[in-house]
C-alpha positions as CSV (number, residue, x, y, z in Angstrom):
1,M,17.7,-1.7,-10.1
2,N,18.2,-0.8,-6.7
3,L,15.2,-0.9,-4.3
4,Y,15.3,1.4,-1.2
5,V,12.6,1.8,1.8
6,V,10.8,5.0,2.1
7,N,9.7,5.2,5.5
8,T,7.2,8.0,6.8
9,G,6.3,7.5,9.7
10,Y,3.7,5.7,11.9
11,F,0.0,6.1,12.5
12,K,-3.1,4.3,14.7
13,L,-5.8,2.8,13.6
14,D,-8.5,0.6,15.3
15,G,-7.6,-2.7,15.8
16,G,-11.0,-4.8,15.8
17,A,-11.2,-2.4,12.4
18,M,-8.2,-3.7,11.1
19,F,-9.0,-7.8,12.3
20,G,-12.4,-7.3,11.2
21,V,-14.6,-10.2,12.9
22,V,-11.0,-11.6,14.3
23,P,-11.7,-11.5,18.3
24,K,-9.3,-8.7,20.1
25,S,-8.1,-11.7,22.8
26,I,-6.5,-13.2,19.3
27,W,-5.2,-9.9,17.1
28,N,-4.4,-8.1,20.6
29,K,-0.9,-10.7,20.6
30,L,-0.4,-9.9,17.2
31,N,-0.3,-6.0,17.3
32,P,-1.1,-4.9,20.8
33,A,-3.1,-2.2,20.9
34,D,-2.9,0.7,23.6
35,E,-5.9,2.0,25.9
36,K,-8.1,3.5,23.1
37,N,-8.0,0.3,21.5
38,L,-5.7,1.7,18.7
39,C,-2.7,0.0,16.9
40,S,0.2,1.2,15.4
41,W,0.9,0.5,11.9
42,A,3.8,1.9,9.7
43,L,3.7,3.7,6.4
44,R,6.3,2.5,4.5
45,C,6.5,2.7,0.9
46,L,9.3,1.6,-1.9
47,L,11.4,3.5,-4.2
48,I,12.3,1.5,-7.2
49,Q,15.2,2.7,-8.8
50,D,15.1,1.4,-12.7
51,G,17.1,2.6,-15.7
52,N,16.7,6.2,-15.6
53,R,13.6,6.4,-14.1
54,L,12.9,6.7,-9.8
55,I,9.9,4.6,-9.1
56,L,7.6,6.2,-6.1
57,V,5.3,3.4,-4.3
58,D,2.9,5.6,-2.4
59,N,3.7,8.0,-0.4
60,G,2.4,8.2,2.4
61,N,-0.7,10.7,4.7
62,G,1.3,13.5,3.9
63,D,1.1,16.6,6.1
64,K,-1.3,19.1,4.7
65,Q,-4.8,18.2,6.9
66,D,-5.7,20.1,9.8
67,A,-5.4,19.1,13.4
68,K,-8.7,17.6,13.9
69,F,-7.9,15.4,11.2
70,F,-4.9,14.1,11.9
71,S,-5.8,13.7,16.2
72,H,-7.9,10.9,15.1
73,Y,-4.9,8.5,13.6
74,Y,-2.2,9.9,16.0
75,L,1.0,10.2,13.6
76,H,4.4,9.9,15.4
77,G,7.7,8.9,14.9
78,D,11.1,10.9,13.6
79,D,10.4,9.7,9.8
80,T,9.1,11.8,7.2
81,L,9.1,11.2,2.9
82,D,11.8,13.9,2.8
83,K,13.8,12.7,5.3
84,S,14.0,9.1,3.9
85,L,14.8,10.4,0.4
86,S,17.3,12.4,1.9
87,Q,18.8,9.4,3.5
88,H,19.1,7.1,0.5
89,G,20.4,10.3,-1.5
90,F,17.6,11.5,-3.2
91,H,15.1,14.7,-3.8
92,R,11.7,14.4,-4.1
93,N,12.2,16.3,-7.4
94,D,14.5,13.4,-8.6
95,I,10.9,11.2,-8.8
96,T,9.9,10.3,-12.1
97,D,6.8,8.2,-11.5
98,V,4.8,8.4,-8.3
99,F,2.7,4.9,-8.8
100,L,-0.4,4.7,-6.1
101,T,-1.9,1.1,-5.4
102,H,-5.3,3.1,-4.5
103,L,-6.3,6.9,-3.4
104,H,-7.2,6.3,0.3
105,F,-5.5,8.9,2.3
106,D,-2.4,6.9,3.8
107,H,-1.3,6.0,0.5
108,C,-1.8,9.1,-1.9
109,G,-1.9,12.0,1.1
110,G,1.7,12.7,0.2
111,S,1.0,13.6,-3.6
112,I,0.1,17.1,-3.1
113,V,1.1,19.4,-0.8
114,R,0.2,22.9,0.0
115,E,2.4,25.6,-1.1
116,A,0.6,29.4,0.2
117,D,-2.8,29.1,-0.8
118,H,-2.7,26.6,-3.5
119,L,-2.5,22.6,-3.7
120,V,0.3,21.6,-6.0
121,P,2.2,17.9,-6.8
122,A,4.9,17.5,-4.0
123,F,6.9,15.7,-7.1
124,K,6.6,17.7,-10.1
125,N,8.6,16.1,-12.3
126,A,6.6,13.0,-12.1
127,V,4.3,11.2,-13.8
128,Y,1.3,10.1,-11.3
129,W,-0.2,6.7,-12.4
130,S,-3.6,5.4,-11.3
131,N,-6.5,3.3,-13.5
132,E,-9.2,4.8,-14.4
133,T,-11.7,2.6,-12.4
134,H,-10.1,3.0,-9.9
135,W,-9.7,6.6,-10.1
136,N,-13.7,6.8,-10.7
137,W,-14.1,5.2,-8.0
138,A,-12.4,7.5,-5.6
139,T,-13.8,10.4,-7.4
140,N,-17.4,9.8,-6.6
141,P,-17.0,7.7,-3.3
142,N,-19.9,5.7,-1.6
143,E,-20.3,7.0,1.8
144,R,-18.9,3.5,3.5
145,E,-15.7,4.9,2.0
146,K,-15.9,8.4,1.4
147,A,-13.9,9.4,4.5
148,S,-10.9,7.3,2.8
149,F,-10.9,9.4,-0.6
150,L,-9.9,13.3,0.3
151,K,-10.5,15.3,-2.8
152,E,-7.5,17.6,-1.5
153,N,-5.6,14.0,-2.3
154,I,-6.5,13.4,-5.4
155,L,-8.3,16.4,-7.7
156,P,-5.4,18.6,-8.1
157,I,-3.3,15.2,-9.4
158,R,-5.3,15.5,-12.4
159,E,-5.1,19.3,-12.4
160,S,-1.8,19.2,-12.7
161,G,-1.7,17.2,-16.1
162,Q,0.4,14.9,-14.4
163,L,-1.8,12.0,-14.2
164,K,-1.8,9.4,-16.7
165,F,-4.0,5.0,-16.3
166,I,-2.8,2.5,-16.4
167,P,-5.0,0.1,-18.5
168,A,-7.2,-2.5,-16.4
169,P,-9.1,-5.2,-16.0
170,S,-12.5,-5.7,-15.2
171,H,-12.3,-9.6,-14.2
172,R,-13.1,-9.8,-10.3
173,I,-12.1,-13.5,-9.6
174,T,-14.6,-15.9,-7.4
175,G,-12.1,-19.0,-7.2
176,N,-8.9,-19.9,-6.9
177,E,-7.9,-18.7,-10.2
178,P,-4.7,-16.0,-10.3
179,L,-4.7,-12.4,-10.3
180,P,-5.1,-10.7,-13.4
181,G,-2.1,-8.3,-14.3
182,T,-0.1,-6.6,-16.6
183,T,3.4,-5.0,-17.6
184,F,4.2,-1.9,-16.2
185,S,7.9,-2.4,-17.4
186,N,10.9,-5.1,-17.7
187,N,11.1,-5.7,-14.3
188,I,7.7,-4.7,-12.8
189,S,4.2,-6.2,-14.1
190,I,1.2,-5.3,-11.7
191,R,-1.3,-7.4,-10.2
192,F,-5.3,-6.4,-9.7
193,V,-7.3,-6.8,-6.6
194,N,-10.9,-5.8,-5.8
195,G,-11.5,-6.8,-2.3
196,H,-9.9,-3.9,-0.5
197,T,-11.5,-1.3,-2.7
198,E,-11.9,-1.5,-6.7
199,V,-8.8,-2.2,-8.5
200,M,-6.3,-1.5,-6.0
201,M,-2.6,-2.1,-8.0
202,L,0.1,-4.3,-6.6
203,P,3.7,-3.7,-8.2
204,Q,5.1,-7.0,-8.8
205,I,9.2,-6.5,-9.0
206,V,11.9,-8.6,-10.5
207,Y,15.0,-8.1,-8.6
208,N,18.1,-9.8,-7.8
209,N,16.4,-12.9,-9.5
210,K,13.6,-13.0,-7.1
211,T,10.2,-12.0,-7.1
212,I,8.7,-9.2,-4.7
213,V,5.7,-8.1,-4.6
214,F,4.2,-4.5,-2.7
215,M,1.2,-6.1,-0.9
216,A,-0.5,-2.2,0.2
217,D,-4.0,-3.7,1.3
218,L,-4.5,-7.3,0.4
219,L,-2.0,-8.5,3.2
220,P,-0.9,-5.0,5.7
221,S,0.9,-6.9,7.6
222,I,2.4,-10.6,8.8
223,A,-0.8,-10.8,11.0
224,H,-2.8,-10.9,8.1
225,L,-1.7,-13.7,6.1
226,P,-4.6,-16.0,8.0
227,I,-7.0,-15.9,5.4
228,P,-10.3,-15.4,7.4
229,F,-7.6,-12.3,9.0
230,V,-9.6,-9.6,6.5
231,M,-10.0,-5.9,7.6
232,A,-13.4,-4.1,8.3
233,Y,-11.9,-1.2,5.8
234,D,-12.6,-3.9,3.3
235,M,-15.9,-2.9,0.9
236,F,-15.9,-7.0,-0.7
237,P,-14.6,-8.9,2.2
238,L,-15.5,-12.1,0.4
239,T,-13.3,-11.1,-2.8
240,T,-10.0,-10.6,-0.5
241,L,-10.6,-14.2,0.6
242,Y,-10.8,-15.4,-2.3
243,E,-7.6,-12.6,-3.1
244,K,-5.9,-13.8,-0.5
245,K,-6.0,-17.4,-1.1
246,S,-5.1,-17.4,-4.8
247,F,-2.2,-15.3,-4.3
248,L,-0.7,-17.1,-0.9
249,D,-0.9,-20.3,-2.9
250,E,0.8,-19.0,-6.1
251,A,3.1,-16.6,-3.6
252,L,4.2,-20.0,-1.9
253,R,4.9,-22.0,-5.0
254,E,6.7,-19.3,-6.8
255,D,9.1,-18.6,-3.8
256,Y,8.0,-14.2,-3.4
257,I,9.1,-12.2,-1.2
258,L,6.2,-10.2,0.3
259,F,6.8,-6.4,0.8
260,F,4.7,-5.0,4.0
261,E,3.6,-1.2,3.7
262,H,1.4,-1.4,7.6
263,D,3.2,-4.0,9.5
264,P,5.0,-1.9,12.1
265,V,8.0,-3.8,12.9
266,N,8.4,-6.3,9.8
267,E,9.7,-4.9,6.2
268,C,9.6,-8.9,3.9
269,C,8.9,-11.9,4.5
270,T,9.0,-15.9,2.5
271,L,6.0,-18.1,3.1
272,Q,5.6,-21.7,4.3
273,Q,3.3,-24.7,4.4
274,T,2.2,-25.2,8.3
275,E,-0.4,-27.3,9.9
276,K,-1.9,-24.0,10.2
277,G,-2.4,-23.1,6.3
278,I,0.0,-20.7,4.8
279,R,2.7,-18.4,7.4
280,Q,5.6,-16.5,7.1
281,K,8.9,-18.7,6.9
282,E,11.9,-16.4,7.3
283,V,11.7,-12.3,8.0
284,F,13.9,-10.2,7.5
285,R,14.9,-6.4,5.8
286,L,14.7,-5.3,1.7
287,E,18.2,-4.4,2.2
288,E,19.3,-8.3,3.3
289,I,18.3,-9.4,-0.4
């Protein structure tokens, strides 16, 4: 097995929205905002080469929306999905599986591209993986979350015939029980969480005798390690609190490595117990594992 970081650029989101009830006087020290109160965040994906499978976990914003849409999110940086794949010696047509943690536009926008007047899969040889509960949630969105679920990113996946569902449990944790999970392959399992959005999936990978967990939006960055640091974007913030506490206790006990999708600086970290709670221990790049 080989793992590769796939950087697709950076975007900006409101700092208050990203840190919820935490005062700006605290979070601004962790990720300083610009004059518009916007913080920069990574769109960092993961490529897993596992036997004859080449699995891409999430794929960034894509580029098919209009200028007005992107004016809200200030995409910046020189990285693109294709450029990053090429740097590792791959092409999008090599991808066998596209694993979508959830269907918010910054995680699945690169799934579909516009060719002439048609929306078609960007990865023509890949199976796209979601789960039925989250798919139904995303395609029938509530008013609060519908701006994050863009039909042009989602519906063409099913229309292509390339969509498959992973069985997902209905269990929602309410205490310190472990996050539910299932097996995806010999080296990859999936943990399910429900606080950010309904049935988000977190790949958990055994690699070089270590366990790496792709954090998606349960923990967007190292700055979100403190339990109360929950995004205002989360649909069920108390569920996120339970899930974070349960996961961090397990990750500390089992010495997991956390891989961050949105941290603008840090790719990975391990954990340690401090007087303030569980915090990062060592910070490093994926290629150093």
